[in-house]
C-alpha positions in Angstrom: -6.3 -27.3 -1.8 -3.9 -24.9 0.0 -4.0 -21.5 -1.7 -0.8 -20.2 -3.2 -1.7 -16.6 -2.3 -3.5 -15.0 0.6 -4.7 -11.6 -0.6 -5.1 -9.3 2.4 -7.1 -6.1 2.0 -7.4 -3.6 4.9 -10.7 -1.6 4.6 -12.6 1.2 6.2 -15.7 2.6 4.5 -14.7 1.4 1.1 -18.2 0.6 -0.4 -17.4 2.6 -3.5 -13.9 1.3 -4.4 -13.7 -2.2 -3.0 -16.3 -3.7 -5.4 -14.1 -2.8 -8.4 -11.1 -4.6 -6.8 -13.2 -7.6 -5.8 -14.6 -7.8 -9.4 -11.0 -7.9 -10.6 -10.2 -10.8 -8.3 -13.4 -12.6 -9.3 -12.3 -12.4 -12.9 -8.7 -13.7 -12.4 -7.7 -16.5 -14.8 -5.6 -18.1 -11.9 -7.9 -19.1 -9.0 -5.4 -20.5 -6.5 -5.8 -17.8 -3.9 -7.9 -16.7 -1.0 -9.1 -13.2 -0.1 -9.0 -11.8 3.4 -10.8 -8.5 4.0 -9.8 -7.0 7.3 -12.4 -4.3 8.1 -12.0 -1.6 10.7 -15.7 -1.5 11.6 -16.9 0.4 8.6 -20.1 2.4 9.0 -21.1 2.1 5.3 -21.9 -0.9 3.2 -18.4 -2.3 2.9 -19.3 -5.6 4.7 -22.4 -6.0 2.5 -20.2 -5.6 -0.6 -17.8 -8.3 0.7 -20.6 -10.7 1.5 -21.9 -10.4 -2.1 -18.6 -11.5 -3.5 -18.0 -14.2 -1.0 -20.4 -16.4 -2.8 -17.9 -16.8 -5.7 -14.4 -16.1 -4.2 -12.8 -18.1 -1.4 -12.7 -15.3 1.2 -13.0 -14.3 4.8 -14.2 -11.1 6.4 -12.3 -10.3 9.6 -13.4 -7.4 11.8 -10.6 -5.4 13.4 -11.0 -3.5 16.6 -8.3 -1.1 15.5 -8.5 1.3 12.5 -4.8 1.1 11.5 -3.5 -0.2 8.2 -0.4 -1.9 9.6 -2.4 -3.5 12.4 -5.1 -4.7 10.0 -2.6 -6.2 7.6 -0.8 -8.0 10.4 -4.1 -9.2 11.8 -5.2 -10.6 8.5 -2.1 -12.8 8.2 -3.2 -14.7 11.3 -6.1 -16.1 9.3 -4.1 -16.8 6.2 -3.3 -20.2 4.6 -1.4 -19.2 1.6 2.3 -19.7 0.9 2.7 -16.0 -0.1 1.0 -13.0 1.4 -0.2 -10.4 -1.1 -1.1 -7.1 0.4 -3.5 -4.9 -1.6 -5.1 -1.5 -1.0 -8.9 -1.4 -1.4 -8.7 1.3 -4.0 -6.2 -0.4 -6.3 -7.0 -2.4 -9.5 -5.4 -5.4 -11.2 -5.7 -7.0 -14.6 -7.5 -10.3 -15.1 -4.2 -12.2 -15.6 -2.3 -10.5 -12.8 -2.3 -13.5 -10.4 -1.4 -15.9 -13.2 1.6 -13.8 -14.2 2.6 -13.3 -10.6 2.5 -17.0 -9.7 4.4 -17.9 -12.9 7.1 -15.4 -12.2 7.6 -16.5 -8.6 7.7 -20.2 -9.6 10.3 -19.5 -12.3 12.4 -17.0 -10.4 12.0 -17.8 -6.7 12.3 -15.2 -4.0 10.9 -14.0 -0.8 9.7 -10.4 -1.5 8.2 -8.9 -4.7 6.8 -5.4 -5.5 4.7 -4.8 -8.6 5.2 -1.6 -10.5 2.5 1.0 -10.3 0.7 2.3 -13.4 -2.1 4.8 -13.9 -5.6 4.1 -15.2 -7.0 5.4 -18.5 -8.5 8.4 -16.8 -5.3 9.3 -14.9 -2.7 9.4 -17.6 -1.5 12.8 -16.5 0.0 11.1 -13.4 2.1 8.7 -15.4 5.3 10.7 -15.0 4.8 10.8 -11.2 4.4 7.0 -11.2 7.5 6.5 -13.4 9.5 8.6 -10.9 8.1 6.6 -7.9 8.9 3.3 -9.6 12.4 4.4 -10.4 13.0 5.8 -6.8 11.8 2.6 -5.2 13.8 0.3 -7.4 17.0 2.3 -7.3 16.8 2.6 -3.5 18.0 -1.0 -3.1 21.5 0.5 -3.9 21.3 3.1 -1.1 21.0 3.0 2.7 17.4 4.1 2.9 14.9 1.7 1.1 11.6 2.6 -0.4 8.5 0.6 -1.4 5.7 1.4 -3.7 2.8 1.9 -1.3 1.0 -1.0 0.4 1.1 -3.4 -2.5 3.7 -6.2 -2.0 4.0 -9.9 -2.1 6.0 -11.7 0.6 6.7 -15.3 1.6 4.6 -16.0 4.7 7.4 -17.5 6.9 9.7 -14.6 6.0 7.0 -12.1 6.9 6.7 -13.8 10.3 10.5 -13.7 10.8 10.4 -9.9 10.2 7.6 -9.5 12.7 5.2 -8.0 10.3 4.5 -4.3 9.7 5.5 -1.9 12.4 2.2 -0.8 14.0 3.8 2.0 15.9 4.6 4.1 12.9 2.3 6.9 11.7 3.3 6.5 8.1 5.5 4.6 5.7 5.2 1.2 7.4 5.6 -0.4 4.0 9.0 1.3 3.4 10.2 0.3 6.9 9.4 -3.3 6.3 11.6 -3.2 3.1 14.3 -1.7 5.3 14.1 -4.5 7.8 14.1 -7.1 5.0 17.4 -5.6 3.8 19.0 -6.2 7.2 18.2 -9.9 6.7 20.0 -9.7 3.3 16.7 -9.8 1.3 16.1 -7.2 -1.4 12.7 -7.0 -3.2 12.2 -8.1 -6.8 10.6 -5.3 -8.6 8.1 -6.6 -11.2 8.3 -4.2 -14.1 5.9 -6.2 -16.3 3.3 -7.0 -13.5 1.6 -3.8 -12.6 -1.0 -2.5 -10.2 -3.2 0.4 -11.2 -2.9 3.0 -8.5 -5.6 5.2 -7.3 -5.2 9.0 -7.4 -8.3 9.8 -5.3 -6.2 11.7 -2.7 -4.8 13.9 -5.5 -8.2 14.7 -6.8 -9.8 15.3 -3.4 -7.1 17.2 -1.6 -5.3 18.8 -4.5 -2.2 17.8 -6.4 0.1 20.4 -4.7 -0.9 19.3 -1.2 -0.4 15.6 -1.8 2.9 16.2 -3.6 3.9 18.3 -0.5 3.1 15.4 1.8 5.0 12.9 -0.3 8.1 15.2 -0.4 7.8 15.8 3.4 7.6 12.1 4.2 10.4 11.2 1.8 12.8 13.9 3.2 11.9 13.0 6.8 12.7 9.3 6.3 16.0 10.2 4.5 17.3 12.5 7.2 15.3 11.9 10.5 14.4 8.2 10.4 11.1 6.4 10.4 7.9 8.4 10.8 6.6 7.7 14.3 4.7 11.0 14.9 2.0 12.8 13.0 3.9 15.2 10.7 0.7 16.0 8.7 -2.8 14.6 8.4 -3.1 11.3 6.5 -6.5 9.8 7.2 -7.4 6.2 6.4 -10.8 5.3 4.9 -13.2 5.9 2.0 -15.2 8.3 4.1 -12.5 10.9 3.5 -13.6 11.2 -0.2 -17.4 11.5 0.4 -18.7 14.9 -0.4 -15.9 16.5 1.6 -14.6 19.8 0.4 -11.1 20.5 1.6 -9.8 24.1 1.6 -6.8 24.1 -0.7 -3.9 26.3 0.3 -1.6 28.1 -2.1 1.7 27.0 -3.5 3.7 29.4 -1.3 2.2 27.8 1.9 3.7 24.4 1.0 7.0 25.8 0.0 7.2 27.5 3.5 6.2 24.2 5.2 9.0 22.4 3.3 11.4 25.0 4.4 10.3 24.6 8.0 10.9 20.9 7.8 14.4 21.3 6.4 15.2 23.8 9.2 13.8 21.3 11.8 16.0 18.5 10.3 19.0 20.7 10.4 18.4 21.3 14.1 18.0 17.6 14.8 21.2 16.8 13.0 23.1 19.4 15.0 21.9 18.1 18.4 
């Protein structure tokens, strides 16, 4: 039977977080899906983790020669059979009835593009306000020129994804936002799923520090609003679970990030003048 969803997960050294997501997928009440893990040649036990779950989930492990989220997502679609592509990050979590509720919503409401709301886990309640703001910004952006997504988690009809040409692999960041932007040019706005939620990971906040990550989010948002899509490296944003393994990052003070934001605003002003 043809799967309704192809769930595509780009990975790099995710032996710690991926098993939790695969366990969530194993426990889904709706089973009409396949899982495609696109791995960027991990050096840890990510592949072994996948093979363990492959016994009970219709799945494929695809090895990518490039370590690039957009490329790995696009590459995974070439092996997909589902009617809808469901992109998930390896460190996210979903409830056991997530796929059931998602399929029911799509069948009843139709559509080409869907974005689940983000929620925090039990141990991350202090980030709830931040997620509420993110959800609100993304959903309200459909009324403005610049569109925003909610990270890499989205569901898109396969043929429409092909029509769009997939994710832009030449961007440094925000390829998910840019895809939503191109969908808008085709007259398609995402349906935001307020009652179908994905539990977001806050490992970057915990590892690098809350001020630093908020700074990066502010910088990237302002850059997209005033300078366009992010093609160049405006700050370090590394992919892979190895970033969070026993790595102590020197945390800079609040004033440092305020000064960096000021520099960005001055840079944007100069670009707008030229």
